[in-house]
N, C-alpha and C positions, 0 to 999 in steps of 0.2 A: 728787829732783831735779835735771830733765833742762833745761840751760840751750842757747838755740840763742844764740848770739851774730850767728853770720855772718847770719842768716835775719832777724833781729830789725834791725841795721843795715839787711841790705839792702832790709827794708817803713819805715823814719823815715828814713833817702835817699830814697825812692821819695816819701815824705808828701814831703820837704822843696824836691824837687822839682820836683816837682805842686803848691809853695805859692810856689815863682820861677818856672816858666812863665808859671803863672795872674796872679800880680801884674802882670810885665810886660805880658801880654795885658792885662791891665783895664788897663793906664798909656800904652797905643799906642791903644786907641778914643777914636778921637771922639764918640760922646755919654753922651750919661753912662746913659741904657738899656740901652747897648750896656753898657758896666760893670759896670752889676747884677749882671747872668748866670755872667763872669768869677768873684767871689769866691762865687758859690754852689757851683762845682764846688771849690773849695776848702775849703771848706767839707763836702762830699759823699763825699769823698773822701777829702783829706790826713786829715784825723778819724778815718772805719773804716781807714783801713792803718797809723797808732797805735797805735788799741784793739788792733786783731790784733795791734800786734810786743808790747803788753804785755799782753794774756792769753797769746800763747808765752811773755814772763821768765816770768812771775808766777805763780805754780800760785794763789794765797788770791785767795781765792772771795769773798773784799771787795772785794779791788785788781779785782776783773774784774765785780764787775756796778757797780763806781764808774765804770771807762771806758764802760762799756755805756750808764752815764744821761747822761754828760759826752755823748758822741757825738751822743747821740738830744735832747738838750736841743741839739747846735749846732746840727742841723741840724735841727731845729723854729723851733728860733728862729731862722734865716737867713732863711727862709720868711717869718715874719713881718717879719722888718726887710728886706728888699728890697719885699715894698707896700710900707710905711710908708714909706717909703725915693724906690720909683718915684714914690707917690701926692705928697709932699714935693717933689719936680723936679716934677709937674709943676704943680701948685699955683704955685710961681716960676715956671712956665716962663707958663702963664697967666692966673696969678694969681684963678684957680679950678677945682673940681674937675672939676665940670658937662665935660658933652660940649655944645660949639657947633656946630649944623647945618653950619653949611660947614668941618668937619672932614672932615665923610660917615664918619661911623663906626660904622656898621649898629647900630642896636638894635633885641634880642629883646625883646619883651614876650610876657606870661602866654598874649594874645590872640592872636600870629603863629599860623601853620600851619606856618610853618618849623622854630618850634623846635616843633614838637607829631611832625614829621620824624624831625629829626635822632637 
């Protein structure tokens, strides 16, 4: 059984550094919608770095499968949570979810020719 404690430590250190850096970025952002992007990076980068450290350090197949499933669940649920949070922020700011014509947000319908060209 081969252990690589230095490599594992470096990977875990990088995961922690990414989490701290993007947490600070989240704290200094002015808008709630901007803050959502920083949480996604932590889940998308720190999670796989931790999974790689576990994969390298532990030769047990069950541990490896579990960490991969945990990271996949974390990344998948992060996308769902970000969408739900953005929707809740919009409802809180606007009072409703629907688009107001005064916002000038382009709406593409199935009948629109531009949607077919894209």
